[in-house]
N, C-alpha and C positions, 0 to 999 in steps of 0.2 A: 189192306194195303201195306206193303213193306215200307220201312222208313229207317232213318239214321238218327232217330231221336236219342236213343241211349248213348250212342257214340258221341254225339254233339254235347249231350249233357255232361258226360264225363270229361270231355275236352275243356268244358267251362267250369269243371270242379263244382258241380251243383248236384244236390240230392233231388229226388222226386218231390219231396215236400217243399223245397225251395222253389222249384219250377211251378208247383201247384199254387203257391202263394202269389207269385208274380203274375200268373195267368188268372187268378181268381177262381180256380176250380179245386176239386178234391185231389188228394194224392192218388186215389184209386183211378181217377180219370186219366191222370198222367201215365200211370202204369198201363192202363188199357190202350192208350195211344201208342206207347212204346212197343207193347207186345203185339199190336195189330189186332187185338180183340175187337176193337171198334174204331172206326175212322172219325177224326175230328171234323167239325163243320168247316166249311170253306173259310169262314171268318177266323176260327180258331187256328186253322192251318197257317194263315198269314201271320197271326200273332206269334205262333211258334217260330216261324222263319225269322220274324223281326227280333224275337228274343235272342236268337243265336247269331243275328247279323249276317244271315246268308239268304240267298235266293230260295224261293219255295221249292224249286226243282232239285235243290241240293239237300232237301230234308226228306222228301217223299219220293219213293221209287214207284212210279205209276205202272200199273198192270192194265192190260187191255180191258178187263172187266170192271175197273175201278170207276164208281159213279162220280167221283170227284174230278176226274181228269178233264171231261169236257167243260166243267165249270171253271176250272183254273185256266184252261186254254182261252176261254172267252174273256176272263178278266185280263189275262196277260196280253191279249191282242191289243188292248187299249193302254194298259198301264205298265207293261214290262216289269221292272223291279220297283216302280213307284207303288205307293199304296194310298188307299183312302184313309182319311181321319175317320174315327168312329162315327161322328155325326154326319159325315158325307155318306157313309155306308147306309146310315139310317134313312137318309133322303131317298136313296134308290130302293131300299126295302119298302118304304111307304109308298113310293110311286108305283112299284110293282103291285102292291096290294090294292092300291086305288084303281089301277087298271083292271085287276081281276074283279073288284067289287062292281065296277061299271060295265063288266063283261066286254071290255075292249080287247081286241086280239093282240095288242102290243102296248107297251108303255109309250104314251104320246107326251109331247111337250107340256100339255096342260096338267098331266099327272105329275110330271117332274116339278113343275112350278108349285103345285099344292104341297109336294114333299118338301120343298124349300121353305115353305111357310109353316109346316106342321109343328115343328119343335120351336117354341118361342125363345129358347135359350141359344139358338144357333145364330151365327153372324148373318147368315142369309135372311132369316126371318126378321131379325132386328132391322136390317137395312131395308127390306121390302116394306115393313110397317112404317118405318121412319119416312118413307117416300110415298105414302098414300094407300098401301094395301090395308084394308079393314076387315077382310074376311076371317071369320073364325073357322078353324079346321078341327073338327072333332077327332079325338084319338082315344084309343083304349089300350089295354095291356098287350094286345097283339099287333098294334099298328106298325111296329118297327121290327116285326119278325117276317122272314121270307115265307110266303105262301106259294111255293112252286118256283119255277125258274122264269124270271121276267124276260120277255122278248122286247128289245128296244127298237123304236122307230128310227128311221134315218136321221131325223132331227135330233133325237136324244143321243144317238151315237156321235153326231157332230158336236154336241155340247160336251160330251166326255172327252173327245179328241181335243177340242179347244181348251178345256180345263187342263189337260195333260201338257199341252204345248206351253201354257203359262207357267206351270210348275217347273217344267224343264228349263225354260228361258230364265227364270228367276233363281234357278238352282235351289228350289225348296224341296223339303222332304216329303210332305204329305199333300194330298188333294183334299182341301176343306170345302165347306159349303159355300164359302165366298168364291172359290174357283169355279164351282158348278154354276153359281149365279153369273159370274163373269162370262162363262161359256154361253149362257142364254143371251146375255147382252150382245156379245160379239156376233152370235147367230142372227140377231135382230138387224144387224147392219147389212146382211146379205140376203135376208129372207123376210118378207113383210109379215108373215103370219105370227112370228114371235112378238113383233111390235104390237100387232093388233091384240094379241092375247094379254100382253102386259098392260096395255091401255084399258082393257076391260076390267082390270083390277084397280084402276084409278091411280096407277103408279106414274110418277114423274120420271121418265126414262133417263133424261139427261142428268138430273140430279142424282139418280141412283147410280149411274155410271161413274160419276165423279167420286162418289163415296166408296164404291167398290174398289176403284183404282187406289184410293188411299189405304184400303185394308190389305191389298195384295202386294 
């Protein structure tokens, strides 16, 4: 894939080593990205765009055969120039893997909710557990890595869209786990199935909503 990384790096007066340190990768990796020897992951592509404060399409010149193009289009359909916080990305990674593990054809709301609980350090997990969720979610070294391309159910797409609306209305920079949780709560107001799912976890929905409001 062709890119403008070298041009942007020079405009910002940075060396490959400096870029590597900021990204947490080797200088050789940065050189490989610049030369087009290998393509960065989707996550790394967004990090590079953020580092140079430009939209991702202003960094990478997509070619018809580029495997990254459909992935970026899918993300941008929902998020435009907004971006996920890292822990929110991990929620979706985990949900995708959970769907694959259970051999579900797509990521359902139940998988997303498990993803919101999976990392106990996230705002979403702390709020869910503070309001009644007791389930332990087993994880391993690969739980937060993409295993293929997750297909989202209509309910999950609605959650992402509601999360984005909240971030835009509040003029916030990133979509965090609290925004994803807020999307689930808002969906529960117009669809009974999320409410039933939340109640199965023993969660006090009204109390949860009040606490999420305070966080966002």
